[in-house]
Structure formats: C-alpha cells, structure tokens
ZADO-1210 file (C-alpha; in nm, 4 decimals, padded with zeros to 6 digits):
<atoms>
<atom x="04.7211" y="-00.9829" z="-03.2262" code="UNK" pos="1"/>
<atom x="04.9003" y="-01.1398" z="-02.9329" code="UNK" pos="2"/>
<atom x="04.7312" y="-01.3967" z="-02.7124" code="UNK" pos="3"/>
<atom x="04.7378" y="-01.1592" z="-02.4150" code="UNK" pos="4"/>
<atom x="04.5694" y="-00.8847" z="-02.6178" code="UNK" pos="5"/>
<atom x="04.3029" y="-01.1325" z="-02.7414" code="UNK" pos="6"/>
<atom x="04.2319" y="-01.2386" z="-02.3805" code="UNK" pos="7"/>
<atom x="04.1976" y="-00.8740" z="-02.2714" code="UNK" pos="8"/>
<atom x="03.9672" y="-00.8054" z="-02.5650" code="UNK" pos="9"/>
<atom x="03.7536" y="-01.1113" z="-02.4771" code="UNK" pos="10"/>
<atom x="03.7422" y="-01.0084" z="-02.1108" code="UNK" pos="11"/>
<atom x="03.6314" y="-00.6567" z="-02.2085" code="UNK" pos="12"/>
<atom x="03.3535" y="-00.8021" z="-02.4272" code="UNK" pos="13"/>
<atom x="03.2336" y="-01.0270" z="-02.1431" code="UNK" pos="14"/>
<atom x="03.2321" y="-00.7354" z="-01.8961" code="UNK" pos="15"/>
<atom x="03.0388" y="-00.5129" z="-02.1357" code="UNK" pos="16"/>
<atom x="02.7842" y="-00.7881" z="-02.1944" code="UNK" pos="17"/>
<atom x="02.7413" y="-00.8463" z="-01.8197" code="UNK" pos="18"/>
<atom x="02.7022" y="-00.4758" z="-01.7453" code="UNK" pos="19"/>
<atom x="02.4401" y="-00.4445" z="-02.0204" code="UNK" pos="20"/>
<atom x="02.2568" y="-00.7496" z="-01.8840" code="UNK" pos="21"/>
<atom x="02.2606" y="-00.6167" z="-01.5286" code="UNK" pos="22"/>
<atom x="02.1254" y="-00.2792" z="-01.6350" code="UNK" pos="23"/>
<atom x="01.8353" y="-00.4536" z="-01.8074" code="UNK" pos="24"/>
<atom x="01.7411" y="-00.6560" z="-01.5016" code="UNK" pos="25"/>
<atom x="01.7760" y="-00.5328" z="-01.1461" code="UNK" pos="26"/>
<atom x="01.9996" y="-00.2354" z="-01.2207" code="UNK" pos="27"/>
<atom x="01.7470" y="-00.0657" z="-01.4478" code="UNK" pos="28"/>
<atom x="01.4441" y="-00.1368" z="-01.2324" code="UNK" pos="29"/>
<atom x="01.5618" y="-00.1026" z="-00.8739" code="UNK" pos="30"/>
<atom x="01.3771" y="00.0691" z="-00.5962" code="UNK" pos="31"/>
<atom x="01.4932" y="00.4266" z="-00.5511" code="UNK" pos="32"/>
<atom x="01.2729" y="00.5015" z="-00.2492" code="UNK" pos="33"/>
<atom x="01.3573" y="00.4125" z="00.1099" code="UNK" pos="34"/>
<atom x="01.1190" y="00.2072" z="00.3215" code="UNK" pos="35"/>
<atom x="00.9750" y="00.4268" z="00.5979" code="UNK" pos="36"/>
<atom x="01.0664" y="00.3730" z="00.9634" code="UNK" pos="37"/>
<atom x="00.8256" y="00.1208" z="01.1174" code="UNK" pos="38"/>
<atom x="00.7699" y="00.3310" z="01.4295" code="UNK" pos="39"/>
<atom x="00.6451" y="00.6428" z="01.2464" code="UNK" pos="40"/>
<atom x="00.3052" y="00.6879" z="01.0848" code="UNK" pos="41"/>
<atom x="00.2152" y="00.8677" z="00.7649" code="UNK" pos="42"/>
<atom x="00.0988" y="01.1593" z="00.9798" code="UNK" pos="43"/>
<atom x="00.4512" y="01.1976" z="01.1217" code="UNK" pos="44"/>
<atom x="00.6266" y="01.1394" z="00.7886" code="UNK" pos="45"/>
<atom x="00.4182" y="01.3516" z="00.5511" code="UNK" pos="46"/>
<atom x="00.5352" y="01.7010" z="00.4749" code="UNK" pos="47"/>
<atom x="00.2751" y="01.7470" z="00.2000" code="UNK" pos="48"/>
<atom x="-00.1040" y="01.7346" z="00.2278" code="UNK" pos="49"/>
<atom x="-00.2952" y="01.6783" z="-00.0960" code="UNK" pos="50"/>
<atom x="-00.6419" y="01.7968" z="-00.1917" code="UNK" pos="51"/>
<atom x="-00.9040" y="01.5577" z="-00.3330" code="UNK" pos="52"/>
<atom x="-00.8157" y="01.6321" z="-00.6964" code="UNK" pos="53"/>
<atom x="-00.4467" y="01.5649" z="-00.6339" code="UNK" pos="54"/>
<atom x="-00.5269" y="01.2367" z="-00.4557" code="UNK" pos="55"/>
<atom x="-00.7418" y="01.1321" z="-00.7524" code="UNK" pos="56"/>
<atom x="-00.4496" y="01.2105" z="-00.9850" code="UNK" pos="57"/>
<atom x="-00.2179" y="01.0053" z="-00.7636" code="UNK" pos="58"/>
<atom x="-00.4389" y="00.6945" z="-00.7560" code="UNK" pos="59"/>
<atom x="-00.5099" y="00.7171" z="-01.1272" code="UNK" pos="60"/>
<atom x="-00.1408" y="00.7597" z="-01.2126" code="UNK" pos="61"/>
<atom x="-00.0345" y="00.5034" z="-01.4715" code="UNK" pos="62"/>
<atom x="00.3287" y="00.4095" z="-01.4191" code="UNK" pos="63"/>
<atom x="00.5712" y="00.2312" z="-01.1918" code="UNK" pos="64"/>
<atom x="00.6310" y="00.3178" z="-00.8289" code="UNK" pos="65"/>
<atom x="00.9539" y="00.4966" z="-00.9236" code="UNK" pos="66"/>
<atom x="00.7662" y="00.6988" z="-01.1897" code="UNK" pos="67"/>
<atom x="00.5000" y="00.7915" z="-00.9355" code="UNK" pos="68"/>
<atom x="00.7666" y="00.8972" z="-00.6878" code="UNK" pos="69"/>
<atom x="00.9227" y="01.1257" z="-00.9491" code="UNK" pos="70"/>
<atom x="00.5909" y="01.3092" z="-00.9963" code="UNK" pos="71"/>
<atom x="00.4453" y="01.2785" z="-00.6430" code="UNK" pos="72"/>
<atom x="00.7222" y="01.2070" z="-00.3895" code="UNK" pos="73"/>
<atom x="00.6369" y="00.9072" z="-00.1725" code="UNK" pos="74"/>
<atom x="00.6905" y="01.0116" z="00.1880" code="UNK" pos="75"/>
<atom x="00.5522" y="00.6942" z="00.3446" code="UNK" pos="76"/>
<atom x="00.6402" y="00.3533" z="00.2008" code="UNK" pos="77"/>
<atom x="00.5852" y="00.0167" z="00.3702" code="UNK" pos="78"/>
<atom x="00.6828" y="-00.3346" z="00.2650" code="UNK" pos="79"/>
<atom x="00.4649" y="-00.6184" z="00.3960" code="UNK" pos="80"/>
<atom x="00.3915" y="-00.9670" z="00.2707" code="UNK" pos="81"/>
<atom x="00.5824" y="-00.9183" z="-00.0543" code="UNK" pos="82"/>
<atom x="00.4013" y="-00.5963" z="-00.1465" code="UNK" pos="83"/>
<atom x="00.4853" y="-00.2266" z="-00.1278" code="UNK" pos="84"/>
<atom x="00.2342" y="00.0232" z="00.0115" code="UNK" pos="85"/>
<atom x="00.2714" y="00.3936" z="-00.0705" code="UNK" pos="86"/>
<atom x="00.0535" y="00.6331" z="00.1297" code="UNK" pos="87"/>
<atom x="-00.0386" y="00.9962" z="00.0692" code="UNK" pos="88"/>
<atom x="-00.2015" y="01.2282" z="00.3197" code="UNK" pos="89"/>
<atom x="-00.5081" y="01.4240" z="00.2147" code="UNK" pos="90"/>
<atom x="-00.7477" y="01.6630" z="00.3878" code="UNK" pos="91"/>
<atom x="-00.9587" y="01.4107" z="00.5777" code="UNK" pos="92"/>
<atom x="-00.8531" y="01.1228" z="00.3545" code="UNK" pos="93"/>
<atom x="-00.5581" y="00.8959" z="00.2797" code="UNK" pos="94"/>
<atom x="-00.4601" y="00.7397" z="-00.0527" code="UNK" pos="95"/>
<atom x="-00.2905" y="00.4007" z="-00.0408" code="UNK" pos="96"/>
<atom x="-00.1406" y="00.2413" z="-00.3500" code="UNK" pos="97"/>
<atom x="-00.0195" y="-00.1185" z="-00.3547" code="UNK" pos="98"/>
<atom x="00.2702" y="-00.2283" z="-00.5750" code="UNK" pos="99"/>
<atom x="00.4128" y="-00.5732" z="-00.6499" code="UNK" pos="100"/>
<atom x="00.7794" y="-00.6737" z="-00.6256" code="UNK" pos="101"/>
<atom x="00.8402" y="-00.5351" z="-00.9750" code="UNK" pos="102"/>
<atom x="00.7071" y="-00.1945" z="-00.8590" code="UNK" pos="103"/>
<atom x="00.3931" y="-00.2171" z="-01.0741" code="UNK" pos="104"/>
<atom x="00.0660" y="-00.0901" z="-00.9287" code="UNK" pos="105"/>
<atom x="-00.1780" y="-00.3608" z="-00.8290" code="UNK" pos="106"/>
<atom x="-00.4413" y="-00.1722" z="-00.6315" code="UNK" pos="107"/>
<atom x="-00.5256" y="00.1802" z="-00.5212" code="UNK" pos="108"/>
<atom x="-00.7843" y="00.3316" z="-00.2933" code="UNK" pos="109"/>
<atom x="-00.8687" y="00.6593" z="-00.1229" code="UNK" pos="110"/>
<atom x="-00.9967" y="00.6088" z="00.2319" code="UNK" pos="111"/>
<atom x="-01.1874" y="00.8557" z="00.4455" code="UNK" pos="112"/>
<atom x="-00.9918" y="00.9313" z="00.7611" code="UNK" pos="113"/>
<atom x="-01.2140" y="01.1311" z="00.9919" code="UNK" pos="114"/>
<atom x="-01.1951" y="00.8999" z="01.2944" code="UNK" pos="115"/>
<atom x="-00.9075" y="00.8423" z="01.5358" code="UNK" pos="116"/>
<atom x="-00.7591" y="00.5252" z="01.6799" code="UNK" pos="117"/>
<atom x="-00.9601" y="00.5792" z="01.9999" code="UNK" pos="118"/>
<atom x="-01.2826" y="00.5552" z="01.7967" code="UNK" pos="119"/>
<atom x="-01.1732" y="00.2072" z="01.6840" code="UNK" pos="120"/>
<atom x="-01.0881" y="00.1036" z="02.0404" code="UNK" pos="121"/>
<atom x="-01.4663" y="00.0495" z="02.0743" code="UNK" pos="122"/>
<atom x="-01.4468" y="-00.2439" z="01.8313" code="UNK" pos="123"/>
<atom x="-01.4544" y="-00.5972" z="01.9672" code="UNK" pos="124"/>
<atom x="-01.4804" y="-00.9518" z="01.8385" code="UNK" pos="125"/>
<atom x="-01.8424" y="-01.0610" z="01.8200" code="UNK" pos="126"/>
<atom x="-01.9780" y="-00.7193" z="01.7162" code="UNK" pos="127"/>
<atom x="-02.2108" y="-00.7145" z="01.4205" code="UNK" pos="128"/>
<atom x="-02.1245" y="-00.5541" z="01.0882" code="UNK" pos="129"/>
<atom x="-02.4011" y="-00.2986" z="01.1548" code="UNK" pos="130"/>
<atom x="-02.2289" y="-00.1957" z="01.4786" code="UNK" pos="131"/>
<atom x="-01.8979" y="-00.1518" z="01.2924" code="UNK" pos="132"/>
<atom x="-02.0715" y="00.0530" z="01.0251" code="UNK" pos="133"/>
<atom x="-02.2273" y="00.2744" z="01.2927" code="UNK" pos="134"/>
<atom x="-01.8746" y="00.3530" z="01.4157" code="UNK" pos="135"/>
<atom x="-01.7306" y="00.4052" z="01.0659" code="UNK" pos="136"/>
<atom x="-01.9947" y="00.4456" z="00.7951" code="UNK" pos="137"/>
<atom x="-01.7260" y="00.5522" z="00.5446" code="UNK" pos="138"/>
<atom x="-01.5037" y="00.2438" z="00.5756" code="UNK" pos="139"/>
<atom x="-01.4326" y="00.0181" z="00.2802" code="UNK" pos="140"/>
<atom x="-01.6930" y="-00.2605" z="00.2935" code="UNK" pos="141"/>
<atom x="-01.6325" y="-00.3776" z="-00.0614" code="UNK" pos="142"/>
<atom x="-01.6857" y="-00.7442" z="00.0286" code="UNK" pos="143"/>
<atom x="-02.0563" y="-00.6664" z="00.0521" code="UNK" pos="144"/>
<atom x="-02.0647" y="-00.5725" z="-00.3161" code="UNK" pos="145"/>
<atom x="-01.8129" y="-00.8107" z="-00.4725" code="UNK" pos="146"/>
<atom x="-01.8741" y="-01.1812" z="-00.5011" code="UNK" pos="147"/>
<atom x="-01.5732" y="-01.3362" z="-00.3296" code="UNK" pos="148"/>
<atom x="-01.6131" y="-01.6166" z="-00.0847" code="UNK" pos="149"/>
<atom x="-01.2582" y="-01.6138" z="00.0478" code="UNK" pos="150"/>
<atom x="-01.2263" y="-01.2612" z="00.1905" code="UNK" pos="151"/>
<atom x="-01.4812" y="-01.0991" z="00.4165" code="UNK" pos="152"/>
<atom x="-01.3111" y="-00.7930" z="00.5561" code="UNK" pos="153"/>
<atom x="-01.3467" y="-00.4199" z="00.5750" code="UNK" pos="154"/>
<atom x="-01.0673" y="-00.1608" z="00.5686" code="UNK" pos="155"/>
<atom x="-01.0446" y="00.1660" z="00.7598" code="UNK" pos="156"/>
<atom x="-00.7944" y="00.4512" z="00.8001" code="UNK" pos="157"/>
<atom x="-00.7694" y="00.6874" z="01.0949" code="UNK" pos="158"/>
<atom x="-00.6719" y="01.0522" z="01.1033" code="UNK" pos="159"/>
<atom x="-00.3855" y="00.9686" z="01.3399" code="UNK" pos="160"/>
<atom x="-00.2192" y="00.7224" z="01.1033" code="UNK" pos="161"/>
<atom x="-00.3583" y="00.3729" z="01.1588" code="UNK" pos="162"/>
<atom x="-00.4921" y="00.1224" z="00.9069" code="UNK" pos="163"/>
<atom x="-00.7497" y="-00.1288" z="01.0310" code="UNK" pos="164"/>
<atom x="-00.8652" y="-00.4491" z="00.8671" code="UNK" pos="165"/>
<atom x="-01.1623" y="-00.6182" z="01.0252" code="UNK" pos="166"/>
<atom x="-01.2448" y="-00.9780" z="00.9357" code="UNK" pos="167"/>
<atom x="-01.5972" y="-01.1156" z="00.9492" code="UNK" pos="168"/>
<atom x="-01.7745" y="-01.4495" z="00.9583" code="UNK" pos="169"/>
<atom x="-02.1382" y="-01.4962" z="00.8733" code="UNK" pos="170"/>
<atom x="-02.3543" y="-01.6064" z="01.1655" code="UNK" pos="171"/>
<atom x="-02.6557" y="-01.8010" z="01.0348" code="UNK" pos="172"/>
<atom x="-02.8495" y="-01.7719" z="01.3601" code="UNK" pos="173"/>
<atom x="-02.8162" y="-01.3919" z="01.3629" code="UNK" pos="174"/>
<atom x="-02.8346" y="-01.3586" z="00.9829" code="UNK" pos="175"/>
<atom x="-02.5476" y="-01.1121" z="01.0053" code="UNK" pos="176"/>
<atom x="-02.1735" y="-01.0774" z="00.9647" code="UNK" pos="177"/>
<atom x="-01.9880" y="-01.0832" z="01.2958" code="UNK" pos="178"/>
<atom x="-01.6367" y="-00.9498" z="01.3690" code="UNK" pos="179"/>
<atom x="-01.3923" y="-01.2388" z="01.4005" code="UNK" pos="180"/>
<atom x="-01.0560" y="-01.0549" z="01.3908" code="UNK" pos="181"/>
<atom x="-00.9337" y="-00.6965" z="01.4200" code="UNK" pos="182"/>
<atom x="-00.5907" y="-00.5962" z="01.2902" code="UNK" pos="183"/>
<atom x="-00.4274" y="-00.2558" z="01.3050" code="UNK" pos="184"/>
<atom x="-00.0946" y="-00.1220" z="01.1843" code="UNK" pos="185"/>
<atom x="00.0671" y="00.2123" z="01.1206" code="UNK" pos="186"/>
<atom x="00.0112" y="00.3626" z="00.7801" code="UNK" pos="187"/>
</atoms>
C-alpha cells in the first residue's frame, strides 16, 4: 500500500470515528422542537385542546421531550433559566412539563385555568395568603404541604395564557403568609 493510500485510509477511519462520536453526543440527542415566539401565549399558539384524560396521559408520559413531541406535538415551548417548559392547552386547564438541558422531564403539573389576567390584577404586595386563595382557590399552594424552607410560593395559570408565581414571607405579628413578590409571564 502506498503512503498516500495509507494516509487516506487513516483519514477515513478518523472521520468515521468522529461522525460516530458526534451522533452519540449532541447529534443523537438534539432538540427537534423550535422555541415558541416570546410575544405569543399558549392560547395563541395551540391548535389542539386536550381533555382531562389526554392531559393526564401527557403529564404521565415517560420519555424525553423529543419522544413526547412525537406522540403529543408540543405547540408551546419556552426556555428559561436553563430549563425547557412545554405547555398543553386543556378545557379549563393547562399542563406544563419541565425538562432539563438533556431534554429529560423533571417536573409536571396540571393547573386549573378558569381565571383571567384581569382577575390577578387585584393582587398586591402585602396581601395575605388567604386573600390570594380567595381570588384563586385552585392555585398550586404546594409549599403549604411540603416541608421546604427555601421556597414559599404559589403558582397559577390563567385562561388567557399567563403563568403567575407569587412569593410569600411569613409575618409573625399577623401569623400569616404575606405576598412579597408577584411575577407573571406568558405561558
């Protein structure tokens, strides 16, 4: 074998090895779904509305984000703080699934969405948790039932496509949680 032929053979082996390596890393596990436009909500993006049983099947789906998309097309996908958020529109509810950078599911939840953004315009810093619950009794107040000292917040979805997180501090004098921050963003 000539030296030139040996070099070509060696180069071909190196290229095959590199292509196999790339397909095992990023190439084989890349995101195949586009991030949704930041100025459009789930309500504007969704072409499909799911019933309660379908939403339960979506949140209980065991697979990667790409696998989920193959079975239940993701019409609304956000990327914030190093995490992906896939949202599905239901009849009076919204399913949100959180995925890590490797597209593996980390958290899922179905939220009631019977209120609108204008209902949440009534919220203000300094309100008590009871006042927030009177506005949205179906919000996610999981911090009341889980022993975590670092996060005291509730989560809420609206029927017009907003996601609210409300942070609380405990006021000893009032013996109640009080709203300290209110954040909203498009779903």
